[in-house]
Structures are given as C-alpha cells and as structure tokens.
C-alpha positions, 0 to 999 in steps of 0.5 A, spaced: 962 731 280 957 728 275 956 721 272 954 717 279 949 712 279 943 714 283 939 713 289 942 709 295 946 705 290 951 711 290 954 708 296 956 701 293 959 705 287 963 709 291 966 703 295 967 700 288 972 706 286 968 708 280 968 715 282 975 717 281 977 725 281 975 732 278 976 734 271 983 737 271 983 740 265 979 741 258 978 734 255 981 731 262 974 729 266 973 725 272 976 718 271 969 714 273 963 717 276 957 714 273 951 719 270 944 719 272 940 724 267 940 729 262 941 737 263 939 742 258 934 737 255 926 736 255 922 730 256 922 725 251 915 724 247 910 719 248 913 712 245 919 715 243 926 712 244 923 706 247 929 702 246 933 707 252 932 703 258 934 703 265 938 698 270 935 697 277 937 694 283 933 690 287 934 695 293 935 702 290 931 702 284 934 706 278 941 707 278 944 707 270 941 707 263 942 703 257 940 701 250 937 695 247 940 693 241 936 687 240 930 684 244 934 680 249 941 685 249 942 691 252 948 695 252 951 699 258 957 702 261 962 697 264 962 701 271 954 699 271 956 692 271 962 691 275 960 689 282 953 688 281 950 682 281 945 680 275 941 676 280 939 683 283 939 687 277 933 688 272 931 692 266 926 697 266 923 699 259 918 705 259 918 713 260 920 713 267 918 715 274 920 721 278 925 719 283 927 713 280 924 708 285 921 703 280 923 696 279 925 693 272 920 688 268 925 684 265 930 680 269 937 679 267 941 673 265 948 676 265 951 682 266 958 682 263 963 688 263 968 689 257 975 685 260 979 691 257 976 696 261 979 699 267 976 705 271 983 707 272 984 709 265 978 710 262 976 707 255 972 701 253 967 703 258 962 698 255 958 692 258 952 688 255 946 685 259 942 679 257 935 678 258 931 672 261 925 674 256 925 679 250 923 686 251 916 687 249 918 693 243 916 694 236 922 692 231 922 699 229 924 701 236 931 698 235 937 703 232 942 700 229 950 701 231 954 705 227 959 701 224 959 703 216 965 706 215 961 712 210 956 713 216 961 713 221 965 719 217 958 723 216 956 722 224 962 722 228 965 729 226 967 735 230 961 740 230 956 734 229 950 733 233 949 727 238 943 726 241 943 724 248 938 720 252 937 718 259 933 717 266 938 721 270 939 728 274 936 734 270 938 741 271 931 742 274 933 738 280 929 732 278 931 725 276 928 718 274 924 720 267 926 719 260 929 726 257 933 728 251 938 733 249 942 735 243 950 736 244 955 738 239 961 733 238 967 737 240 973 731 239 973 724 237 979 719 238 979 711 236 975 709 243 971 715 245 968 722 243 966 728 247 959 731 247 956 737 249 957 743 254 954 750 255 949 747 259 947 741 255 950 734 258 948 728 261 949 727 268 949 723 274 945 716 273 945 717 265 951 712 265 951 707 260 945 711 256 946 712 249 948 718 244 945 717 237 947 720 231 942 722 225 944 721 218 943 726 212 938 720 210 934 722 217 936 715 219 938 714 226 945 710 229 947 708 236 954 710 237 956 712 244 955 710 251 955 715 257 962 714 261 964 720 265 965 727 266 966 733 270 960 738 273 954 737 269 953 741 264 960 742 261 960 736 257 962 729 257 966 723 255 962 717 251 965 710 249 964 709 242 960 703 241 963 700 234 970 699 238 967 694 242 961 691 239 965 685 236 967 683 243 959 684 245 957 680 239 962 674 240 961 674 247 954 674 248 952 670 242 947 675 239 947 677 232 947 684 232 946 685 225 953 688 223 955 690 216 958 683 213 966 683 214 966 688 220 968 683 225 974 680 222 
C-alpha cells in the first residue's frame, strides 16, 4: 500500500486513520494512505521545480510534499494537514536530502484542511499552508493553477501527460530528494484524476505534491494534488485543484491570480 507520510510520522498518521484499505479493483484504490516519492522518474534538474516543497515535522523531518502557489501560500493534501499542528510544521524549499531528515526553513502560520474532506470517501483531499515569511523564490518559479476552461480541456484529458514531482519513496529504495516523472492521465471526473501506471507513479511521502500539465504553448499549469493509490507503480488518484481553489482563496485571503469571474 502506498501514499503514506514518511519516517516516524507514519505511526501518528496510522493512528489518525489516514490509511484505509488496499485497492479493491481497477480505479478503486486505497482510501487514504499518503505518498512520499516518485516511481519510474529521475532527479529534477538543478533549480527546476523550485515551487515544489516539502512539509517537515519537528520530530521526524519530511512527511509530505506540497506546491507553492504564491510566496506565502502552499497547497498540499488535507490528510497532510489534519491532526498536524502548525506550530510543529515547517516548509522546506530545496532539492531535498537523502533520507528526508531535514527541517524546513519556513515556519507555518496556518495549516488548514478543506472542510469538505473526508478520509472515508476520498475527494476534496486538499489543504493550504500559510507561511509566516515569504519563500525566497523568483517569480518565475510559481506555476499558475489550471482554471481557464479552454486550457482545462487541453490538459485534463485521457491520454495527456501529467508531470508528477515529489520527495517521496523511489523505485531505487531512496527517499527525500526531489524527483519527477511523466504519467498518462487514465480517467478524469469533477473532483479527481487518475495518473500513471506501468511503473510510473507517486509513492509514500509524495502526498500533497503536484501534478503539472503542459499546454501546447509550452507553458505549465498546476492541476493535481497527490492523494492516494494502491501499490507504488500502479498509478494514483489526484485531487483536481480547481475544484477547491476558490475555497482556498476565500479562506486564506491570498489572491491566487485566478481568471476574472472564476470564483463567482
């Protein structure tokens, strides 16, 4: 079973009931075990995907991944937020450390899970992290949320590629360094998208990390949050960011640069 937060934080996550069950059939994967790494991928190039960050716990190091949408707001999975105290959580920005034994450089002010999330039924597995100080990243590092209707039709389609990035477990047995992989989209609904398979996947500790899509223009968009899945390498389930991004913008008070009129 995959998608579990890493290191000794696993014990507390299991206690919280974030790991539910094994896959029961094609398309029905484990209810909520968080992911920690990327299968079938490669180490990211120097300075690339700087907006992909890790959540760290004061006692255990890295336990989930996330995506910085602005200098002060990170999107992650709800199961990476519920049961965790903002005072004990920091955000790490960088290429990672083998083993994940590192503390984030950015203290957290708020760690808020979607009120619509239930680990029993899946869906709406999204949360936001507000930082006490802004990330030291160039403006070019931030990838816009996929919200435009025409772009959504182009990116969120069966057969298109999703670009998975995270710090989690790898097929070489490692963990804690930022890796990337391309997996095909195999199904899409209003709240979630299935990506990967045939050895390409996210894995334990990648929970909360992103899936990006590339437009024909070459520009990237952030569309998915790593949620859950079965055995690493078989593909996973990702929450669609646009389904909850208006709640994030309203609740956090942070302007996310969404298209005019998107959040009516």
